[in-house]
C-alpha positions, 0 to 999 in steps of 0.5 A: 537536723538534715544534711542540707542547711536551711540557708547557706551563705557561700562566700558572700561579700558586700562592699561600699563602692562609694567609699572603697570599703568592704563591709562584709568580708568573704563569708561562708555560713550555714544555718541549719533547721533547729539552729538558734544563733546569736551575733554580738560585736561592736557597732559598725562591725557588719552585723546588720550588713550580714543579716540583710545580705542573708535576707537578700535585701541588698545586692551581693558583690560576690558569692551566693545564697543557697536555700535548702540546697538550691541557689536563690536565683533572682526570680525566686527572691520573693519566694525566698523572702517569704521564708526568711523574715528580717526584723529591724530595730526600728519598724516602719508602720503604716497609718491606721490601726494595728490590724491594718498593719497586720492585714497589709502583707496579705495585699502583696502578690506573694501572699495572695494564697493566704488570708488574714486570721484576726483570731490568730493575730489576737492570740499572738498579741495575747502571748505578748501580754496585749489585751483584746483591744490591741488590734484596734489601737492606732499605730500613731499611739503605740509605744516603741515596744508596742510598735515592735510587737506589731512588726513581729506579729506581722511577720510571725502570722505569715509562718516564716521558717527563719527569723533574722532579728537585728537588735529587735529590743534595742532601746525598749523597756524591759517589759517589751523586751521580754514580750519580744523574747517570748514571742520568738521563743513560742514561734521556735518551740512550735516547730523546733526541727523546722525553724531557725533564728539569728538574733543580733544583740549588744546584751550578752545575757540576752544573747545567751537566752536567745541562742545555743550558738554564739558568733562574734563580728568585727570589721566585717569578719564573722567568727564562731565563739568557742563554748565555755568549759566548766569542769571539763564539760562544754556549754553554750 
C-alpha cells in the first residue's frame, strides 16, 4: 500500500440532462493498490455509471479523476485508459478469429510500443480451461462464456493496473463464470501490491469470493458496507 491511491474519484457527478436525473450523486472514492472491491445493489442504482465514470468513458458533470496523485487531464485520458480496463457484461467482438480480436488493440496508437505475444495469449486461454485451438476459433462460433473469456484475455494481455468488471459473468454458465474468476484471481495474484479491481455483481457469494471490501449502491449513492462480526472479530 502507498499513501497515494491508484485512483481517486474526487466528488464526481453524472447527470442525465435530457431527463433531469442525477445518475451518480457527488462521490468521493479511493482505490488503493492491492484493493479488491465488490459493489452490489439493485438494477438501475448507478453501478455501471460509476464504473464508466472511473474509466472516464463518459464525461463527468462535476468532480475529477486523479491517477497516482495527478488529475487526469483531457490529453492524458488515452494513457489513463491504458492502465484502467473496463470489462462490460456483453463484450463486442470483431469478425474473424479469437486471435484477430486479441491482436486488434496492438493496432491502436496507444499500444504501438508493444507487440502481440501469441504464446502469452495462449497461456491465458489455457488458464481459463481453453485448448490450444481456442485462438483459431471464429468469433461468430463462440459461446457467451467464450466471448467473455476472449474479451478478458484481450485486456489482460495489455497488463492493466486496474480492472473494472461490470457484471462480467452475468448470464454465463457456472463453468465459464469460474474461468473468468480464475483469470482475474491469477492477474491479481501476479502483482498483488500493484493491482486493484472493482467487481460489480448481483451474487453475494461471488462478491465475497472476488473482494476483500464490499460497497453497496442505491439511487446513485455509494456506501461502504460494514464488515460482519463473528465472536468479536471482524471479517470481510
